[in-house]
PAMAR-72680 format. One line per 4 residues: number of its first residue (from 1); their letters; for each residue x, y, z of C-alpha. Coordinates in Angstrom, 2 decimals. Example, Ala and Ser with C-alpha at 12.3 -4.5 7.8 and 13.67 -1.06 7.14 Angstrom:
<sevexs>
1) as) 12.30,-4.50,7.80  13.67,-1.06,7.14
</sevexs>
This chain:
<sevexs>
1) mdws) -0.21,16.08,-75.00  3.48,15.18,-74.88  5.25,18.53,-74.54  8.52,17.02,-75.77
5) qsdv) 6.95,16.46,-79.20  5.34,19.89,-79.46  6.42,22.90,-81.44  9.45,24.71,-80.06
9) nrvf) 7.50,27.94,-79.89  4.65,26.51,-77.87  4.29,27.92,-74.36  3.54,25.69,-71.36
13) tdni) 2.93,26.62,-67.69  3.85,24.62,-64.62  4.15,25.07,-60.87  7.34,24.35,-58.99
17) visn) 8.74,25.24,-55.60  12.05,27.07,-55.37  13.47,26.54,-51.90  16.66,28.56,-52.53
21) pdrl) 15.91,32.17,-53.58  19.60,32.72,-54.44  18.99,30.81,-57.66  16.64,33.49,-58.94
25) pfhr) 16.31,34.71,-61.59  16.83,31.76,-63.96  16.01,31.52,-67.67  16.73,27.95,-68.61
29) ygvp) 15.72,24.61,-67.03  17.45,21.30,-67.73  15.32,18.16,-67.67  17.42,15.13,-66.52
33) dksy) 16.12,12.60,-69.01  18.32,10.89,-71.64  15.29,9.91,-73.68  15.07,13.48,-74.92
37) sdeg) 18.72,14.29,-75.49  21.96,12.45,-76.03  23.62,14.81,-73.59  21.24,13.78,-70.84
41) fydv) 19.45,17.11,-70.51  16.73,18.82,-72.44  16.94,22.59,-72.24  13.76,24.58,-71.84
45) tvgp) 13.59,28.35,-72.12  11.84,29.78,-69.07  9.79,32.95,-69.20  9.08,35.37,-66.35
49) vvck) 8.57,33.56,-63.01  5.24,34.37,-61.34  4.72,33.67,-57.59  1.44,31.94,-56.79
53) seis) 0.13,32.87,-53.33  -2.03,29.77,-53.10  1.08,27.63,-53.33  2.89,29.46,-50.55
57) knvs) -0.12,29.02,-48.31  -0.04,25.27,-48.80  3.64,25.03,-47.97  3.61,25.10,-44.15
61) ssqs) 7.04,23.51,-43.59  9.81,21.72,-45.40  8.27,18.37,-44.42  5.45,18.97,-46.92
65) lcyd) 7.95,19.04,-49.77  9.48,16.14,-51.60  13.18,16.29,-52.36  12.34,16.78,-56.01
69) gkly) 10.38,19.94,-55.12  6.92,18.44,-55.53  4.17,19.06,-52.98  2.38,16.21,-51.21
73) nytd) -0.72,16.10,-49.06  0.28,16.22,-45.40  -2.28,13.52,-44.59  0.08,11.14,-46.41
77) hcim) 2.96,12.01,-44.07  4.51,8.85,-42.58  1.91,6.65,-44.32  2.84,4.16,-47.00
81) rvne) -0.15,4.10,-49.35  -0.49,2.94,-52.97  -3.31,4.30,-55.15  -5.36,2.52,-57.80
85) rndi) -2.73,3.33,-60.47  -0.17,1.49,-58.35  1.56,4.80,-57.64  2.75,5.81,-54.19
89) ngcr) 0.67,8.53,-52.53  3.11,11.16,-51.39  6.64,11.38,-52.70  8.05,8.93,-55.21
93) dmth) 11.45,9.43,-53.57  9.88,8.44,-50.21  10.57,11.85,-48.64  7.18,11.75,-46.89
97) lqhc) 8.32,8.71,-44.88  11.13,10.62,-43.19  11.08,12.49,-39.84  8.64,9.93,-38.40
101) gnlt) 10.65,8.83,-35.36  8.22,10.22,-32.76  5.05,9.17,-34.54  2.91,6.60,-32.68
105) cpgl) 0.59,5.89,-35.61  -2.70,6.55,-33.78  -5.43,4.47,-35.41  -2.90,3.01,-37.85
109) yrcq) -0.56,0.03,-38.08  3.08,0.84,-37.49  5.60,-1.32,-39.27  8.10,-3.13,-37.08
113) qstt) 11.52,-1.53,-36.69  10.33,1.27,-38.93  8.65,4.68,-38.86  6.20,3.68,-41.57
117) cllf) 2.45,3.70,-40.81  -0.23,1.81,-42.74  -3.99,1.85,-42.82  -5.39,-1.36,-41.35
121) devc) -7.07,-2.00,-44.70  -3.58,-2.32,-46.15  -2.52,-4.99,-43.64  -2.89,-8.53,-44.97
125) dnir) -3.84,-7.28,-48.47  -1.21,-9.46,-50.20  0.90,-6.38,-50.93  4.10,-6.11,-48.93
129) qcph) 4.36,-2.45,-47.90  6.36,-2.49,-44.66  10.16,-2.47,-45.09  10.40,-5.86,-43.35
133) gdde) 7.14,-7.21,-44.71  5.51,-7.61,-41.31  2.21,-6.23,-42.67  1.75,-9.58,-44.42
137) vgcd) 2.94,-11.80,-41.56  0.40,-13.88,-39.66  -2.40,-13.18,-42.10  -3.39,-16.81,-42.23
141) vtcp) -3.72,-17.12,-38.41  -6.96,-18.79,-37.35  -8.86,-17.34,-34.39  -10.21,-20.15,-32.16
145) igcs) -13.99,-20.21,-31.82  -15.24,-17.93,-29.05  -11.95,-16.06,-28.71  -11.11,-12.44,-29.36
149) cegf) -8.07,-12.14,-31.60  -5.94,-9.36,-32.99  -2.77,-10.31,-34.78  -0.98,-12.76,-32.52
153) vfic) -2.94,-11.71,-29.42  -5.55,-14.27,-28.30  -8.07,-13.66,-25.50  -10.09,-16.76,-24.64
157) hqke) -12.05,-16.53,-21.38  -14.08,-19.36,-19.86  -13.20,-21.90,-22.54  -12.08,-25.51,-22.69
161) veki) -8.32,-25.28,-23.04  -7.95,-28.45,-25.13  -10.07,-26.96,-27.91  -8.21,-23.67,-27.75
165) fkdl) -4.78,-25.28,-28.05  -5.99,-27.32,-31.03  -6.68,-24.20,-33.15  -4.17,-21.79,-31.64
169) svea) -1.30,-20.56,-33.81  2.14,-21.63,-32.66  3.24,-18.05,-33.35  1.01,-16.61,-30.59
173) rkld) 2.61,-13.71,-28.72  0.00,-13.11,-26.00  -2.49,-15.63,-24.64  -5.16,-14.87,-22.01
177) lsss) -6.97,-18.00,-20.78  -8.55,-16.46,-17.65  -11.31,-18.57,-16.05  -10.77,-21.38,-18.56
181) lfpn) -10.77,-25.09,-17.69  -7.75,-27.41,-17.79  -8.16,-31.21,-17.84  -8.07,-32.48,-14.24
185) nnli) -7.01,-28.94,-13.20  -3.48,-29.89,-14.26  -1.51,-27.32,-16.24  -0.15,-28.71,-19.51
189) vpay) 1.16,-26.21,-22.06  2.20,-26.96,-25.68  5.37,-25.50,-27.14  4.56,-21.86,-27.94
193) tyla) 8.09,-20.69,-28.48  7.08,-17.13,-29.44  4.70,-16.58,-26.51  5.65,-13.50,-24.45
197) dfkl) 2.60,-12.93,-22.22  0.64,-15.81,-20.66  -2.33,-15.12,-18.36  -3.90,-18.00,-16.44
201) fncs) -6.02,-16.10,-13.89  -8.66,-18.10,-12.00  -8.30,-21.33,-13.97  -8.68,-23.64,-10.92
205) idki) -5.19,-25.05,-11.55  -4.11,-27.11,-8.53  -1.01,-28.81,-9.89  1.99,-27.78,-11.99
209) mpys) 4.54,-30.46,-12.75  8.28,-29.69,-12.87  9.54,-28.37,-16.23  5.97,-27.57,-17.38
213) feql) 7.08,-24.25,-18.90  10.38,-25.47,-20.35  9.33,-24.87,-23.98  8.14,-21.28,-23.39
217) mnll) 11.66,-19.95,-23.65  10.59,-16.44,-24.76  7.93,-15.86,-22.09  8.20,-12.47,-20.35
221) hldl) 5.07,-12.29,-18.18  3.31,-15.17,-16.41  0.10,-14.69,-14.40  -1.02,-17.67,-12.29
225) ssnk) -3.06,-15.63,-9.79  -6.24,-16.84,-8.04  -5.77,-20.54,-8.75  -5.83,-23.54,-6.39
229) lkvl) -2.16,-24.41,-6.23  -1.12,-26.22,-3.06  2.60,-26.82,-3.60  5.24,-25.38,-5.91
233) qsyt) 7.53,-28.26,-6.83  11.25,-27.89,-7.43  12.02,-26.73,-10.99  8.39,-25.70,-11.56
237) fygl) 9.43,-22.70,-13.66  12.61,-24.14,-15.11  13.35,-22.91,-18.63  11.74,-19.46,-18.33
241) tklv) 15.07,-17.73,-18.67  13.56,-14.52,-20.09  10.68,-14.22,-17.60  10.37,-10.73,-16.05
245) tlnl) 7.20,-10.84,-13.92  5.67,-13.79,-12.04  2.28,-13.38,-10.37  1.10,-16.06,-7.91
249) kgnl) -1.24,-13.78,-5.95  -4.42,-15.15,-4.42  -3.59,-18.87,-4.46  -5.39,-19.35,-1.17
253) mlgf) -4.38,-23.01,-0.87  -0.68,-22.53,-1.61  1.09,-23.49,1.60  4.52,-24.74,0.62
257) ikps) 7.29,-23.77,-1.80  9.98,-26.38,-2.23  13.62,-25.31,-2.56  14.68,-24.58,-6.15
261) afva) 11.10,-23.92,-7.29  12.35,-20.66,-8.83  15.68,-21.95,-10.07  16.98,-20.62,-13.43
265) lpnv) 14.89,-17.42,-13.50  17.73,-14.94,-13.96  15.61,-12.09,-15.37  12.61,-12.05,-13.01
269) kdle) 12.23,-8.52,-11.58  8.82,-8.76,-9.90  7.50,-11.65,-7.76  3.95,-11.51,-6.33
273) lsgt) 3.15,-14.03,-3.56  0.47,-12.14,-1.59  -2.75,-13.73,-0.42  -1.52,-17.32,-0.06
277) rikt) -1.18,-19.65,2.95  2.60,-19.81,3.11  3.54,-20.03,6.80  7.27,-20.68,6.50
281) lfng) 9.98,-19.44,4.15  12.71,-22.09,4.08  16.33,-21.60,3.12  16.76,-22.16,-0.61
285) tfig) 13.24,-21.01,-1.51  14.46,-18.12,-3.66  17.45,-19.73,-5.36  17.58,-18.54,-8.97
289) lenl) 16.10,-15.07,-8.38  19.37,-13.18,-8.19  17.97,-10.23,-10.19  14.64,-9.91,-8.35
293) etfn) 13.85,-6.26,-7.54  10.31,-6.25,-6.08  8.94,-8.91,-3.72  5.41,-8.88,-2.24
297) itgn) 4.32,-11.56,0.24  1.57,-9.70,2.13  -1.45,-11.29,3.79  -0.13,-14.85,4.19
301) gltt) -0.16,-15.33,7.95  3.57,-15.96,7.63  5.04,-17.04,10.99  8.58,-18.26,10.32
305) veen) 11.36,-16.87,8.15  14.57,-18.89,8.25  17.85,-17.08,8.78  19.39,-17.20,5.28
309) vfdg) 16.24,-17.29,3.16  16.90,-13.92,1.47  20.63,-14.41,0.88  20.35,-14.96,-2.87
313) lvsl) 18.24,-11.85,-3.54  21.24,-9.61,-4.06  19.40,-7.17,-6.37  16.24,-6.76,-4.27
317) ltid) 15.04,-3.14,-3.98  11.60,-3.39,-2.33  10.07,-5.97,0.01  6.55,-6.00,1.49
321) ltqn) 5.96,-8.34,4.48  2.81,-6.71,5.89  -0.24,-8.59,7.19  1.81,-11.50,8.46
325) dvtk) 2.50,-12.92,11.90  6.28,-13.30,12.10  7.28,-13.45,15.77  10.96,-14.39,15.69
329) vspd) 13.63,-13.50,13.15  17.39,-13.69,12.96  19.31,-10.43,13.54  21.13,-11.02,10.21
333) ifsr) 18.05,-11.77,8.11  18.50,-8.71,5.84  22.27,-8.32,6.15  23.08,-9.44,2.59
337) lshl) 20.41,-7.30,0.87  22.85,-4.50,0.11  20.66,-2.89,-2.59  17.41,-2.84,-0.60
341) tkmk) 15.84,0.64,-0.48  12.30,0.16,0.88  10.71,-2.14,3.48  7.09,-2.57,4.57
345) tdsy) 6.39,-4.78,7.58  3.94,-5.12,10.48  6.45,-4.47,13.23  9.26,-2.01,13.79
349) ifcc) 11.43,-4.99,14.73  12.28,-5.41,11.03  13.33,-1.77,10.73  15.79,-2.35,13.55
353) lkpe) 17.33,-5.13,11.45  17.31,-3.25,8.12  20.50,-2.88,6.07  22.16,0.51,5.85
357) svsa) 20.85,0.98,2.30  17.29,1.48,3.67  16.69,4.94,5.12  14.47,5.44,8.17
361) encf) 11.93,7.26,5.97  11.53,4.20,3.73  11.04,1.64,6.49  7.50,0.98,7.74
365) pkmd) 5.96,1.02,10.28  7.58,3.90,12.09  9.18,3.56,15.51  6.96,2.80,18.53
369) efss) 5.91,5.85,20.59  7.77,4.55,23.65  10.34,1.96,22.58  13.61,1.84,20.70
373) csnl) 15.46,-1.03,19.08  17.41,-1.66,22.28  15.02,-0.87,25.12  11.35,-0.96,25.99
377) mrnd) 11.68,2.61,27.26  13.30,4.71,24.56  15.50,6.93,26.77  16.70,7.43,30.34
381) vlrv) 14.29,10.32,30.99  11.29,8.05,30.38  12.90,5.34,32.45  13.51,7.63,35.45
385) clwt) 9.98,9.05,35.23  8.54,5.54,35.06  10.29,4.37,38.22  9.59,7.61,40.08
389) iain) 5.87,7.65,39.35  5.52,3.90,40.02  7.18,4.13,43.45  5.30,7.31,44.44
393) alig) 1.96,5.88,43.28  2.46,2.71,45.31  3.88,4.22,48.50  1.72,7.35,48.40
397) nigv) -1.62,5.61,47.93  -0.84,2.82,50.40  0.08,5.53,52.91  -3.19,7.38,52.28
401) iiyr) -5.23,4.21,52.78  -3.46,3.34,56.07  -3.71,6.94,57.34  -7.45,7.15,56.70
405) iine) -8.13,3.81,58.34  -6.17,4.77,61.49  -6.89,8.50,61.89  -10.40,8.97,60.50
409) qtll) -12.40,6.62,62.68  -15.33,9.06,62.80  -15.69,8.92,59.01  -15.52,5.13,58.60
413) fkan) -19.17,4.86,57.73  -19.44,7.93,55.51  -20.01,7.69,51.76  -17.31,10.25,51.00
417) wlfi) -14.73,8.33,53.03  -15.56,5.09,51.18  -15.22,6.75,47.78  -11.84,8.34,48.67
421) mnlg) -10.52,5.01,49.97  -11.44,3.24,46.75  -9.99,6.09,44.71  -6.71,5.48,46.55
425) vsdm) -6.89,1.76,45.68  -7.52,2.48,41.98  -4.61,4.94,41.86  -2.40,2.39,43.63
429) lmgv) -3.16,-0.07,40.82  -1.63,2.40,38.40  1.56,2.18,40.44  1.42,-1.62,40.08
433) ylgi) 1.04,-1.29,36.29  3.95,1.15,36.02  6.07,-1.18,38.15  5.40,-4.10,35.78
437) iava) 6.47,-2.00,32.77  9.59,-0.78,34.60  10.66,-4.33,35.48  10.03,-5.51,31.89
441) dmyy) 12.18,-2.64,30.61  15.00,-3.75,32.89  14.61,-7.42,31.91  14.78,-6.79,28.13
445) sgny) 17.38,-4.01,28.31  19.85,-4.02,25.42  18.02,-6.37,23.03  14.35,-5.55,23.47
449) ilhd) 13.42,-5.50,19.79  14.24,-9.19,19.36  11.69,-9.98,22.08  9.10,-7.32,21.19
453) rewr) 6.40,-9.68,19.94  7.15,-12.20,22.69  6.61,-9.48,25.31  3.48,-7.94,23.79
457) dsfv) 1.83,-11.35,23.37  2.72,-12.48,26.88  0.30,-12.97,29.77  2.21,-10.38,31.83
461) ckla) 1.66,-7.67,29.20  -2.06,-8.46,28.98  -2.30,-8.44,32.78  -0.56,-5.07,32.90
465) giia) -2.98,-3.70,30.30  -5.99,-4.97,32.28  -4.65,-3.41,35.51  -4.06,-0.10,33.73
469) aisc) -7.57,-0.09,32.26  -9.15,-0.93,35.64  -7.12,1.77,37.37  -8.01,4.42,34.80
473) easv) -11.73,3.79,34.64  -12.13,3.13,38.38  -10.45,6.46,39.11  -12.85,8.24,36.77
477) cfvm) -15.82,6.47,38.36  -14.86,7.24,41.98  -13.93,10.85,41.20  -17.39,11.28,39.70
481) lttf) -19.08,9.68,42.74  -16.99,11.76,45.17  -17.78,14.99,43.36  -21.48,14.20,43.17
485) dcyl) -21.55,13.43,46.91  -19.88,16.78,47.67  -22.38,18.54,45.45  -25.30,17.03,47.41
489) mvkf) -23.72,18.01,50.74  -23.27,21.63,49.67  -26.50,21.98,47.73  -28.64,20.36,50.43
493) pfgg) -26.86,21.14,53.71  -29.78,20.03,55.85  -29.80,16.48,54.53  -32.62,16.62,52.03
497) writ) -30.60,14.58,49.52  -27.59,12.50,50.54  -25.76,9.35,49.47  -26.09,6.98,52.39
501) ykia) -23.36,4.55,53.36  -25.48,1.66,52.10  -25.96,3.31,48.71  -22.24,4.13,48.66
505) kvst) -21.33,0.45,49.16  -23.64,-0.63,46.35  -22.26,2.13,44.09  -18.70,1.05,44.89
509) lvcw) -19.44,-2.58,44.08  -21.15,-1.66,40.81  -18.24,0.59,39.86  -15.64,-2.15,40.40
513) lfvv) -17.71,-4.75,38.55  -18.20,-2.37,35.64  -14.52,-1.50,35.19  -13.36,-5.12,35.63
517) iiav) -15.80,-6.31,32.97  -14.83,-3.68,30.39  -11.13,-4.39,31.05  -11.39,-8.19,30.77
521) vpil) -13.78,-8.43,27.79  -11.07,-7.65,25.16  -9.03,-10.75,26.07  -12.09,-13.03,25.85
525) dtty) -13.46,-12.02,22.44  -10.61,-12.92,20.08  -12.62,-12.51,16.86  -13.30,-8.79,17.19
529) fsnm) -10.20,-7.78,19.14  -7.88,-10.21,17.28  -6.25,-10.98,20.64  -4.21,-7.78,20.23
533) fysr) -6.19,-5.19,22.24  -3.45,-4.80,24.85  -0.62,-5.63,22.43  -0.79,-2.51,20.28
537) tavc) 2.19,-0.89,22.00  5.13,-2.04,24.07  3.58,-0.46,27.20  0.44,-2.62,26.81
541) lalp) -2.02,0.29,26.68  -5.17,0.25,24.57  -5.56,4.03,24.34  -6.98,5.18,20.95
545) fsrq) -4.00,7.20,19.78  -3.32,5.39,16.51  -4.28,6.95,13.17  -5.08,3.49,11.85
549) kvsg) -8.31,1.67,12.62  -6.79,-1.31,14.41  -8.87,-4.16,15.82  -11.13,-2.98,18.65
553) weys) -10.65,0.74,18.02  -14.40,1.41,18.36  -14.47,-0.26,21.79  -11.40,1.63,22.94
557) taif) -12.84,4.93,21.73  -16.20,4.31,23.42  -14.52,3.65,26.79  -11.54,5.99,26.91
561) vfyn) -13.05,8.89,24.96  -16.84,9.00,25.13  -17.41,7.44,28.56  -14.67,9.56,30.13
565) siaf) -16.00,12.68,28.40  -19.47,12.09,29.85  -18.01,11.48,33.32  -15.93,14.64,33.26
569) tvia) -18.91,16.65,32.03  -20.80,15.53,35.14  -17.77,16.34,37.31  -17.37,19.81,35.80
573) wcql) -21.07,20.60,36.29  -20.97,19.52,39.94  -17.83,21.56,40.66  -19.33,24.63,39.03
577) siyn) -22.47,24.24,41.13  -20.39,23.91,44.31  -18.51,27.09,43.40  -21.76,29.01,42.86
581) vaks) -23.15,27.87,46.21  -19.96,28.93,48.00  -20.01,32.30,46.28  -23.62,33.06,47.16
585) snri) -23.45,31.92,50.81  -23.72,34.69,53.42  -21.62,35.25,56.49  -24.10,33.64,58.85
589) makr) -23.87,30.36,56.99  -24.33,27.32,59.15  -21.11,25.83,60.54  -21.91,22.46,58.94
593) tkqd) -22.31,24.04,55.51  -18.96,25.81,55.87  -17.28,22.51,56.73  -18.86,20.83,53.71
597) itla) -17.65,23.61,51.40  -14.15,23.39,52.89  -14.12,19.63,52.25  -15.41,20.18,48.72
601) rrlf) -12.60,22.62,48.01  -10.01,20.14,49.27  -11.48,17.39,47.11  -11.44,19.74,44.15
605) livl) -7.65,19.42,44.00  -7.96,15.64,43.71  -10.59,15.98,41.01  -8.51,18.56,39.16
609) tdfl) -5.39,16.36,39.01  -7.38,13.40,37.64  -9.12,15.69,35.16  -5.82,17.13,33.90
613) cwfp) -4.56,13.56,33.47  -7.46,12.19,31.42  -8.86,15.20,29.58  -5.86,15.24,27.12
617) vgim) -6.46,11.53,26.51  -9.98,12.31,25.33  -8.77,15.15,23.12  -6.06,13.02,21.47
621) gkss) -8.51,10.15,21.05  -11.02,12.36,19.24  -8.21,13.76,17.11  -7.21,10.21,16.09
625) inqc) -10.81,9.45,15.11  -10.95,12.54,12.91  -7.66,11.59,11.23  -8.98,8.07,10.56
629) kk) -12.06,9.54,8.86  -9.86,11.68,6.62
</sevexs>
């Protein structure tokens, strides 16, 4: 019934929301409609106003109210929906489409450059509902056979590219052709001027001609990883002026990048070149990447980096050069990278050449345990100790050997004498090793870091490492034999069990053969030890102190930790037994037994010094193993 045509005395009821209580009470209501009155308003007499509790419950906030005071269902908030009567669900004044700035439209379609959300059923329904009409754009796009498509996103894996390009919309925004096949493995791309994301992972592409991407002027992301590229020609990526990320990771056959290959890429921020076969970075390689921020070239076996190769990368923030084999670099290689903040490399040599913008905490690896950027020995205290111990070890042990040969004629054919003589020889070798390191420190003084790799890969360093290993393990072996011989003398004073001179000679020969073999093996087996067993540190030692599981760490641990631990367990048991025998002996002990115990006590000092030297090595080695497991 039309209330405007009803009797003036007829009473009608209606529900409205009064947001301003100051307007109460009111008795008349003007309807803004000229069809009912020439004056533009139709006056209605209002009776007593009655509050409805069910209405107040429904009104949870002002966002559930239209400007005209009408209520709308909150499920229609931020959603443009037209019902079967062609009326808008929600507010006719569009109030329900306001305050939608933070809405992400979960499960709905969000209109471009708008806060309006639509049901997917209302997209491509021939009714333009988005402010810019994008809900009806691309509705006639054909999805190529075998592809997965959504809007302008096309995912076509393991397909023949020629067939895909034939049916693909020129308005494509994202195209994923991973594991697809190109004719003759040659990349040819039609003009997709709207394409923003192009993925060509594992497509067996081995050739890209110059200017191949020239017509993809809006491309932002290009993924060419895991292909078979061999060479990047000059101007390969010319025309990609909006490109942001370029991924060339895993091109295992890529060995050469010609100068100007990356020219005219002013917006590239991220370049991925890891896992290729690039051995040399030539000057001019990175021309055109003036805004590059992140550069990764790990795992290439890179050996040569020319002096000015990074000069154009003025915006570079992070560089990763790990898992390469660069031996020589220019002192000024990073001098123009004024914005660089983080470096990852295989050698501390690069951290010595870092620009001031890179803090010590953000340069990897950390400094060598012994060396500095200038010297093989980090400070003068280490240098003085090195020379002092080297000279004392050489002179002292040579003196002991000469003294025993001249003044102990009666003991020349005793097992104990033979073991002590060989112990002196093994300790003398340690003096030789320390002397080699001291001379190398003097030779490279002032500019050591520029020759770090040259020194550690040299024959002299490997020889020093072998001598140190022989000295260490021979000392352990002869200390164990000496202690065991003393134990037999004290435990069996009447000669029931003794090491004869003949057995002593055989034991000595076996000991030397054993330690020489275990010291030389690491330089023969280059596959397992990677020819770096004695090149881990500047002092050419293979002790297992590193937290990282470097090549040959199991071998090093087995020798310097477990073998030495077993040897010192035997030594400790023998010494304890000698102590117990001495403690329980009575006053009428045989003179010979007393002499044996006196000799055992004197030898105990020798054993103790060697034990105090190598026991901490075992502890630190085991600690490193535990840290590796964590």
